[in-house]
C-alpha positions in Angstrom: 24.4 31.0 -6.5 27.2 32.9 -4.8 30.5 31.1 -4.3 31.1 29.9 -0.7 34.6 30.1 0.6 35.6 27.5 3.2 38.7 27.6 5.3 41.1 24.7 4.9 40.8 21.4 6.7 43.5 18.8 7.1 43.9 16.6 4.0 42.7 13.4 5.7 39.3 14.7 6.9 38.8 16.2 3.5 39.4 12.9 1.9 36.7 11.3 3.9 34.3 14.2 3.4 34.7 14.1 -0.4 34.2 10.4 -0.4 30.9 10.5 1.4 29.6 13.4 -0.5 30.2 11.8 -3.8 28.7 8.5 -2.8 25.6 9.8 -1.0 24.5 13.2 -2.1 21.7 13.5 -4.7 22.8 17.0 -5.7 25.8 17.7 -7.9 28.4 20.2 -7.0 31.6 21.4 -8.6 34.6 21.4 -6.3 37.7 23.4 -7.1 41.0 23.6 -5.1 42.6 26.9 -5.7 45.4 26.5 -3.2 46.6 24.3 -0.4 44.7 26.4 2.2 41.4 27.3 0.5 38.5 25.5 -1.1 35.7 26.9 -3.2 32.4 25.1 -3.7 30.0 26.2 -6.5 26.5 24.8 -6.7 25.7 23.8 -10.3 22.9 22.3 -12.3 22.8 18.6 -12.5 23.2 18.6 -16.3 26.5 20.3 -16.2 28.2 17.9 -13.8 26.2 14.7 -14.2 29.0 12.8 -16.0 31.7 13.9 -13.6 29.6 13.0 -10.6 28.7 9.6 -12.0 32.5 8.9 -12.4 33.3 10.0 -8.9 30.4 8.1 -7.4 31.3 5.0 -9.4 34.9 5.0 -8.1 33.9 5.6 -4.5 31.0 3.0 -4.7 33.5 0.3 -5.3 35.2 1.0 -2.0 32.1 1.6 0.0 30.5 -1.2 2.0 27.3 0.7 2.3 26.4 1.0 -1.4 26.9 -2.4 -2.8 26.6 -2.6 -6.6 26.4 -6.4 -6.9 25.5 -9.6 -5.0 29.2 -10.1 -4.2 29.4 -6.6 -2.6 26.3 -7.4 -0.6 27.8 -10.6 0.6 31.0 -8.8 1.6 29.0 -6.3 3.7 27.2 -9.1 5.4 30.5 -10.9 6.2 32.0 -7.6 7.7 28.9 -7.1 9.8 28.9 -10.7 11.0 32.4 -10.2 12.1 31.3 -7.1 14.1 28.7 -9.2 15.8 31.4 -11.6 16.9 33.6 -8.8 18.1 30.8 -7.2 20.1 30.1 -10.5 21.8 33.8 -10.9 22.4 33.7 -7.7 24.4 30.7 -8.9 26.4 28.1 -6.9 24.5 24.9 -8.4 23.1 24.1 -7.0 19.6 20.5 -8.3 19.8 19.0 -6.7 22.9 16.0 -8.2 24.8 14.3 -4.8 25.4 14.8 -1.1 25.6 13.1 1.2 28.0 11.9 3.9 25.6 10.1 6.9 27.2 9.1 8.9 24.2 8.7 8.9 20.4 9.9 11.8 18.4 6.5 13.4 17.9 5.7 13.0 21.6 8.7 15.1 22.5 7.6 17.8 20.1 4.2 17.9 21.8 5.4 17.8 25.4 8.1 20.5 25.0 6.3 22.7 22.5 6.5 25.6 25.1 10.2 25.3 25.7 11.8 28.6 24.5 14.6 29.0 22.0 18.0 28.5 23.7 16.4 26.9 26.8 17.4 23.6 28.2 15.4 21.5 30.6 17.5 20.9 33.7 15.1 18.7 35.6 16.2 15.1 36.1 12.7 14.0 35.1 13.4 15.4 31.6 16.0 12.7 30.8 14.5 10.9 27.9 15.1 7.6 26.1 14.5 7.2 22.4 15.0 4.4 19.9 14.9 3.8 16.1 16.7 2.5 13.0 19.7 4.3 11.7 18.9 5.5 8.1 21.9 7.7 7.7 25.4 7.7 9.1 28.3 10.1 8.6 31.7 9.7 10.2 34.8 11.7 9.6 37.6 11.0 12.0 36.3 12.4 15.4 33.1 13.5 13.8 29.9 11.4 13.5 26.2 12.0 12.8 23.4 9.5 12.8 19.8 9.8 11.7 17.4 7.6 13.6 13.8 6.9 12.4 11.0 5.7 14.6 7.4 5.1 13.9 6.6 8.8 14.3 9.5 10.6 12.6 13.2 11.0 12.4 15.7 11.8 15.1 19.2 13.3 14.4 22.0 11.9 16.5 25.3 13.7 16.5 28.6 12.8 18.0 30.7 15.9 17.5 34.0 17.3 18.7 34.3 21.1 18.3 35.0 22.2 14.7 34.3 25.6 13.2 34.4 24.6 9.6 31.3 22.5 9.1 29.2 24.9 7.2 30.3 23.0 4.1 27.8 20.3 5.3 25.0 22.6 4.0 26.4 22.1 0.5 27.1 18.4 0.6 24.0 17.4 2.4 21.1 19.1 0.6 18.5 17.9 3.2 20.2 20.2 5.8 18.2 23.3 6.4 20.5 25.1 8.8 24.0 24.4 10.1 25.2 26.5 13.1 27.8 26.3 15.8 27.5 27.6 19.3 28.4 26.7 22.8 31.0 24.1 21.8 28.3 22.2 19.9 27.2 21.6 16.3 23.5 21.9 15.5 21.9 20.5 12.3 18.4 21.1 11.2 16.9 18.8 8.6 14.1 19.6 6.2 12.4 16.1 6.5 12.6 15.9 10.3 9.2 15.3 11.8 10.5 14.6 15.2 13.3 16.2 17.2 17.0 16.8 16.7 19.3 14.6 18.7 22.9 15.5 19.1 25.9 14.9 21.3 29.0 16.6 22.4 31.9 14.1 22.5 32.9 15.2 25.9 29.6 13.8 27.3 30.4 10.3 26.1 32.9 7.9 27.3 35.7 7.5 24.8 35.0 3.8 24.4 31.4 4.6 23.4 32.5 7.1 20.8 35.0 4.6 19.3 32.4 1.8 19.4 30.0 3.9 17.4 32.6 4.5 14.7 33.7 0.9 14.6 30.5 -1.1 15.1 27.4 1.0 14.2 26.2 0.8 10.6 23.2 2.1 8.6 20.3 -0.2 9.3 21.2 -0.9 12.9 18.5 -0.2 15.5 19.8 2.0 18.2 18.7 3.2 21.7 19.8 6.6 23.1 19.4 8.5 26.3 19.7 12.2 26.9 18.3 15.5 28.1 16.0 18.0 26.3 17.1 21.4 24.8 15.6 23.7 22.3 18.4 25.4 20.2 18.6 29.1 19.4 17.2 28.3 16.0 14.1 26.8 17.6 14.9 23.1 17.0 13.9 20.7 19.8 16.8 18.5 20.5 17.9 15.6 22.7 21.3 16.1 24.1 22.9 12.6 24.0 24.4 11.0 27.1 24.7 7.3 26.1 23.5 4.8 23.5 23.3 1.1 22.9 23.0 -1.1 19.8 19.7 -2.9 20.1 19.7 -4.9 16.8 22.7 -5.3 14.5 21.6 -5.2 10.8 23.6 -7.7 8.6 22.4 -6.4 5.2 22.9 -3.0 3.7 20.0 -0.7 3.1 19.4 0.9 -0.3 21.0 4.2 -1.1 19.6 6.9 1.1 18.8 9.4 -1.7 17.8 7.1 -4.5 16.0 4.6 -2.4 14.7 1.3 -3.5 13.5 1.8 -7.1 13.2 -1.7 -8.5 9.4 -2.2 -8.6 9.5 -6.0 -8.4 12.0 -5.9 -5.5 9.9 -3.3 -3.7 6.9 -5.7 -3.7 9.0 -8.8 -3.0 10.9 -7.2 -0.1 8.2 -4.8 1.3 10.0 -4.5 4.6 13.0 -2.9 2.8 10.6 -0.8 0.7 9.1 0.7 3.9 12.5 1.5 5.3 13.8 3.1 2.1 10.5 4.8 1.2 8.7 6.0 4.4 5.7 7.2 2.3 4.9 3.5 1.5 4.4 2.8 5.2 2.2 5.8 5.4 -0.2 4.2 2.8 -0.6 1.2 5.1 -1.3 3.5 8.1 -4.0 5.2 6.0 -5.3 1.7 5.0 -5.6 0.9 8.7 -7.5 4.2 9.2 -9.9 3.4 6.4 -10.6 -0.1 7.6 -11.2 1.3 11.1 -13.6 3.9 9.7 -15.5 1.3 7.7 -16.1 -0.7 10.9 -17.1 2.4 12.9 -19.6 3.4 10.2 -21.4 0.0 9.8 -21.4 -0.7 13.5 -22.8 2.8 14.3 -25.8 1.7 12.1 -26.3 -1.5 14.2 -24.4 -4.1 12.1 -22.8 -7.0 13.9 -19.5 -8.4 12.7 -19.4 -12.2 12.2 -16.8 -14.7 10.9 -17.6 -17.3 8.3 -15.5 -20.2 6.9 -12.6 -19.6 4.6 -12.4 -23.3 3.8 -15.7 -24.3 2.2 -17.2 -27.5 0.8 -18.6 -25.6 -2.3 -17.3 -22.2 -3.4 -20.2 -19.9 -4.1 -21.6 -16.4 -3.9 -19.8 -15.3 -7.0 -18.7 -16.7 -10.4 -14.9 -17.1 -10.1 -12.3 -19.8 -10.2 -11.6 -21.0 -6.7 -8.4 -22.3 -5.1 -8.7 -26.0 -4.3 -7.0 -27.8 -1.4 -7.2 -31.3 0.1 -8.0 -32.1 3.7 -6.3 -35.3 4.7 -8.4 -36.3 7.7 -11.7 -35.6 6.0 -10.4 -37.1 2.7 -12.1 -34.5 0.6 -11.4 -31.4 -1.5 -12.1 -28.0 0.1 -12.2 -24.6 -1.6 -10.9 -21.2 -0.4 -13.9 -18.9 -0.4 -14.6 -16.7 -3.4 -17.2 -14.7 -1.4 -18.7 -14.5 2.0 -22.2 -14.0 0.7 -23.9 -17.4 1.2 -22.8 -17.9 4.8 -23.8 -14.4 5.8 -27.2 -15.0 4.3 -27.4 -18.1 6.5 -26.9 -15.8 9.5 -30.0 -13.9 8.3 -31.9 -17.2 8.2 -30.7 -17.8 11.8 -32.2 -14.6 13.1 -29.5 -11.9 12.7 -30.9 -8.8 11.0 -27.8 -6.7 10.3 -24.5 -8.6 9.8 -21.2 -7.9 8.1 -17.8 -9.5 7.6 -14.6 -7.9 6.5 -12.0 -10.4 5.4 -9.9 -12.0 2.7 -11.3 -13.4 -0.5 -9.4 -15.8 -2.8 -9.9 -16.1 -6.6 -7.6 -18.2 -8.8 -7.6 -15.8 -11.7 -5.4 -13.2 -13.4 -3.2 -10.6 -11.8 -3.3 -6.9 -12.9 -3.2 -3.5 -11.4 -6.7 -4.0 -10.2 -6.6 -7.7 -9.3 -4.7 -9.8 -6.7 -5.4 -13.5 -6.1 -6.3 -12.6 -2.5 -8.0 -9.4 -1.6 -10.2 -7.8 1.1 -13.9 -7.1 0.9 -16.6 -6.1 3.3 -20.0 -7.7 2.8 -23.1 -6.6 4.7 -26.7 -7.8 4.8 -29.7 -6.0 6.2 -33.0 -7.6 6.7 -36.2 -5.8 5.7 -34.5 -3.4 3.2 -33.9 -3.3 -0.5 -31.0 -2.2 -2.7 -31.9 1.5 -2.3 -30.7 1.2 1.3 -27.4 -0.1 0.2 -26.8 2.9 -2.1 -27.1 5.1 0.9 -24.8 2.8 2.9 -22.1 2.9 0.1 -22.2 6.8 0.1 -21.9 6.9 3.8 -19.0 4.5 4.0 -16.9 6.1 1.2 -17.5 9.7 2.3 -16.7 9.0 6.0 -13.5 7.3 4.9 -12.5 10.2 2.7 -13.1 12.6 5.5 -11.0 10.5 7.9 -8.1 10.4 5.5 -8.3 13.8 3.8 -10.7 15.9 5.8 -12.5 16.8 2.6 -14.7 15.2 -0.1 -12.7 16.5 -3.1 -9.7 14.3 -3.8 -7.1 13.8 -6.4 -6.6 10.5 -8.1 -3.9 10.1 -10.7 -4.3 13.8 -11.8 -8.1 13.6 -11.9 -10.2 15.5 -9.3 -12.9 13.3 -7.9 -15.9 14.9 -6.1 -17.4 12.5 -3.4 -20.1 14.9 -2.2 -23.5 13.3 -1.9 -25.8 12.5 -3.6 -24.0 10.5 -6.3 -25.4 9.9 -9.8 -27.8 7.0 -10.2 -28.6 5.7 -13.7 -29.7 2.5 -15.2 -27.4 0.3 -17.3 -29.8 0.6 -20.3 -29.7 4.4 -20.2 -25.9 4.6 -19.8 -25.3 2.3 -22.8 -27.8 4.4 -24.9 -26.1 7.6 -23.8 -22.6 6.4 -24.8 -23.3 4.2 -27.9 -26.7 5.3 -29.1 -28.0 1.7 -28.9 -31.4 1.3 -27.1 -31.5 -2.3 -25.9 -35.1 -1.8 -24.8 -36.0 -1.6 -28.5 -34.1 -4.7 -29.5 -36.2 -7.2 -27.6 -35.0 -10.8 -27.2 -33.6 -11.3 -30.8 -30.0 -12.1 -30.0 -28.8 -12.2 -33.6 -30.3 -8.9 -34.5 -28.9 -7.3 -31.3 -25.4 -8.5 -32.2 -25.7 -7.2 -35.7 -26.8 -3.7 -34.5 -24.0 -3.7 -31.9 -21.2 -4.7 -34.3 -22.5 -2.2 -36.9 -22.6 0.6 -34.3 -19.4 0.2 -32.3 -17.5 -2.5 -34.2 -15.0 -0.1 -35.8 -13.9 1.4 -32.5 -13.2 -1.8 -30.5 -10.4 -4.4 -30.4 -10.8 -7.9 -32.0 -10.9 -9.6 -28.6 -13.9 -7.4 -27.7 -15.6 -8.3 -30.9 -15.1 -12.0 -30.1 -16.6 -11.4 -26.6 -19.6 -9.8 -28.2 -20.0 -12.7 -30.7 -19.8 -15.2 -27.8 -22.7 -13.7 -25.8 -25.4 -16.2 -25.0 -28.3 -13.8 -24.4 -29.3 -10.2 -25.0 -28.7 -9.6 -21.3 -25.1 -10.8 -21.6 -24.7 -8.7 -24.7 -25.9 -5.6 -22.9 -23.5 -6.1 -20.0 -20.6 -6.8 -22.5 -21.3 -3.5 -24.3 -21.5 -1.7 -21.0 -18.1 -3.1 -19.8 -16.4 -2.2 -23.1 -17.9 1.2 -23.9 -19.3 2.7 -20.7 -17.4 1.5 -17.7 -14.1 3.3 -18.5 -16.0 6.6 -18.7 -17.6 6.4 -15.3 -15.0 8.6 -13.5 -17.2 10.4 -11.0 -19.1 8.3 -8.5 -22.0 6.6 -10.3 -24.5 3.9 -9.3 -25.3 1.7 -12.3 -28.8 0.2 -11.7 -30.9 -2.7 -12.8 -28.7 -5.4 -14.3 -29.9 -8.2 -16.6 -31.2 -11.3 -14.8 -28.8 -13.6 -16.7 -25.7 -12.1 -15.0 -27.3 -11.7 -11.5 -28.2 -15.1 -10.2 -28.5 -14.0 -6.6 -30.5 -10.8 -7.1 -34.3 -10.4 -6.8 -36.2 -9.8 -10.0 -37.0 -6.1 -10.7 -40.5 -5.2 -9.6 -41.3 -3.1 -12.8 -39.0 -4.4 -15.6 -39.1 -8.0 -16.8 -35.7 -9.6 -17.4 -33.9 -7.2 -15.0 -32.9 -7.4 -11.3 -32.8 -5.0 -8.4 -29.0 -4.7 -8.5 -26.5 -1.9 -8.6 -22.7 -1.6 -9.0 -20.8 1.5 -7.8 -18.2 2.9 -10.2 -15.5 5.5 -9.4 -12.6 6.3 -11.7 -13.8 3.7 -14.2 -13.6 0.7 -11.9 -16.1 -1.2 -9.8 -16.1 -0.3 -6.1 -19.2 -2.1 -4.8 -21.9 -4.6 -5.9 -25.3 -4.9 -4.2 -28.7 -6.5 -4.6 -32.2 -6.8 -3.3 -31.5 -10.4 -2.3 -33.3 -13.3 -3.8 -35.2 -15.1 -1.1 -37.4 -17.6 -3.1 -35.6 -21.0 -2.7 -37.3 -22.5 -5.8 -36.3 -19.5 -8.0 -32.8 -19.6 -6.5 -32.3 -23.3 -7.2 -33.4 -22.8 -10.8 -31.0 -20.0 -11.4 -28.0 -21.7 -9.8 -28.6 -24.9 -11.7 -28.7 -22.9 -14.9 -25.5 -21.2 -14.0 -23.9 -24.7 -13.3 -25.2 -26.0 -16.6 -23.8 -23.2 -18.6 -20.5 -23.4 -17.0 -20.2 -27.2 -17.5 -21.0 -26.7 -21.2 -18.2 -24.2 -21.5 -15.9 -26.5 -19.6 -16.7 -29.5 -21.9 -16.0 -27.3 -24.9 -12.7 -26.1 -23.5 -11.6 -29.7 -22.7 -12.5 -30.9 -26.1 -10.3 -28.3 -27.7 -7.1 -29.3 -25.9 -5.2 -32.6 -25.8 -4.3 -34.5 -22.6 -0.8 -33.0 -22.3 -2.1 -29.4 -22.5 -4.7 -30.1 -19.8 -2.0 -30.1 -17.2 -0.7 -26.8 -18.3 -3.7 -24.9 -19.4 -5.2 -22.4 -16.9 -8.4 -21.6 -18.8 -11.0 -20.3 -16.3 -13.6 -22.7 -17.8 -11.8 -25.8 -16.8 -12.6 -25.8 -13.1 -15.7 -27.6 -11.7 -18.7 -25.9 -10.3 -21.0 -27.5 -7.8 -24.4 -26.4 -6.3 -24.3 -25.5 -2.6 -27.3 -27.6 -1.5 -27.0 -26.5 2.1 -27.6 -22.9 1.1 -30.8 -23.8 -0.8 -31.9 -25.8 2.3 -31.3 -22.7 4.5 -33.5 -20.6 2.1 -36.2 -23.2 2.4 -36.4 -22.5 6.2 -37.1 -18.9 5.2 -34.9 -15.8 4.9 -36.5 -12.3 5.5 -36.5 -9.8 2.7 -33.1 -8.2 2.7 -30.5 -6.2 0.8 -26.8 -7.0 0.6 -23.6 -5.3 -0.6 -20.0 -6.2 -1.2 -17.4 -3.4 -1.3 -13.8 -3.8 -2.3 -11.6 -2.5 0.5 -8.4 -2.6 -1.6 -9.8 -0.5 -4.4 -11.2 2.0 -1.9 -7.8 2.3 -0.4 -6.3 2.8 -3.9 -8.7 5.6 -4.5 -8.1 7.4 -1.2 -4.3 7.0 -1.2 -3.9 7.9 -4.9 -2.3 4.5 -5.6 -2.3 3.3 -9.2 -1.9 -0.4 -8.5 -3.6 -2.7 -6.1 -0.1 -4.0 -5.2 0.7 -0.6 -3.7 -2.0 -1.0 -1.1 -1.4 -4.7 -0.2 1.7 -5.0 2.1 2.7 -8.4 0.6 1.1 -9.0 -2.8 1.3 -12.4 -4.6 4.2 -12.4 -7.1 5.7 -14.7 -9.7 8.5 -17.0 -8.6 11.7 -15.1 -8.8 14.0 -16.5 -11.4 
């Protein structure tokens, strides 16, 4: 790049300017003093000056209260800011305001004044506006100060400036600046990431005590209110010309570095509120989540479904096979369980006369944590009388495609570098055919001989799987379990484009109706996208005698595994071991009673909201789409 020559400034302002640039800028620049009256700045590659920049930044960081490098620095910043709170109150000012009369957000101003011409200023008294937001950047050099405020809709630049004609060097030290210009005794700054309006001030418009108060008491992280008039600069930037401001909330703790942000992954999840301040794109994920949740509700309610609420605390955890959280109710003197599904109570609603019901809410499962699993997560479950699982396939397509259009406006999306096409119709294939397609094993030909089926399976795929998968195959108790195990190991990861997997074995589907044409199977499907399960649905089992027999068999098998697990550990280990087989399973007798009163033929589906949000926001981990995920205790 060409060398930029800048006229001299006094030594004291330069000292402050260099200090801030070294501590805050993410770009690296070589600075050369050629005489006492001239400075030359040359933009360089990061590799050529990284070491020098690191040394300068390190020296300045030690003296900066805004970029603490240790807990002691953080405590020092907090002590300084607490003292400022005391001084403000000593002057009769309240640093924690009760309210602020805000008239506009940044984006609202852009919309209202979109027809204001370049260089024009609105002179009407009605155009005096009031804005508010958090300070996310602060730059003060003697009589010069600039602030960047962020509200829910964008960022607002606040400038408190005397007249200088030498500030073009800002364009070097602050790489987010798009344009710096000077006219009419004012300084204008245009920022690349500004989604709102530019807010600036001429020092002459503020009382001296306010200008000094800003320099002395305002810090990054504070929440500020500001009043001013509207002007569009010659460069076309809508601006608020500042008349006055007030500290609305004094922040006691420093925010992460402006350019590097909050990068510690664990701390990002643990202090999500700081994560959203430092990384605005994180907050955008949660806005998109809200849009997805709203669109799901609109979709199902447009089809006549009624939202109901069912108990979170239940006497018996049912509707799925998962380890529940257990709590104790003192007044009732009994254990209660956090629900692992909403299914059984929603079916009770069908018995009671509702024909289309749904519930969206939190589910709790006391199991492992991974990029796809959180102990509490959100699902929507819906049940429709007089329909079968084919209806729920159409429902799943409708929900996901409408949500994709609401978020992206199209049905072709990118997920972690993979293009996913959500255009209908989606592929529909049986589990048997998919296993045969991937492995070559035709389970229809193996019959019910479990030993022979295991031998064929190990011989065919044994060399390409891990030992733990071989153990899982050996532990299968039926051919149906074996088929599902092979599917999960070999097929599931390959189902990248939307695919409905149909007709699951009856052994792993205790709540699904038997298949009308194929013995040993059920009318059940699961939806897979990007190699992970998105939805699970059945033609619901309505025969109370059959239902009781299947649930009793499920309880029996679990209790056998539990007894085996207990016998393999000693008494001391029982208190520590978290084996999923150690929890107790009970039969929900009241659910069987409800079925005996009669439930109409119906289909039902559960869809994972968190995983759908992951897909539509291109998020790799479920923790990225849950504002406050469950974490280990911080050591």
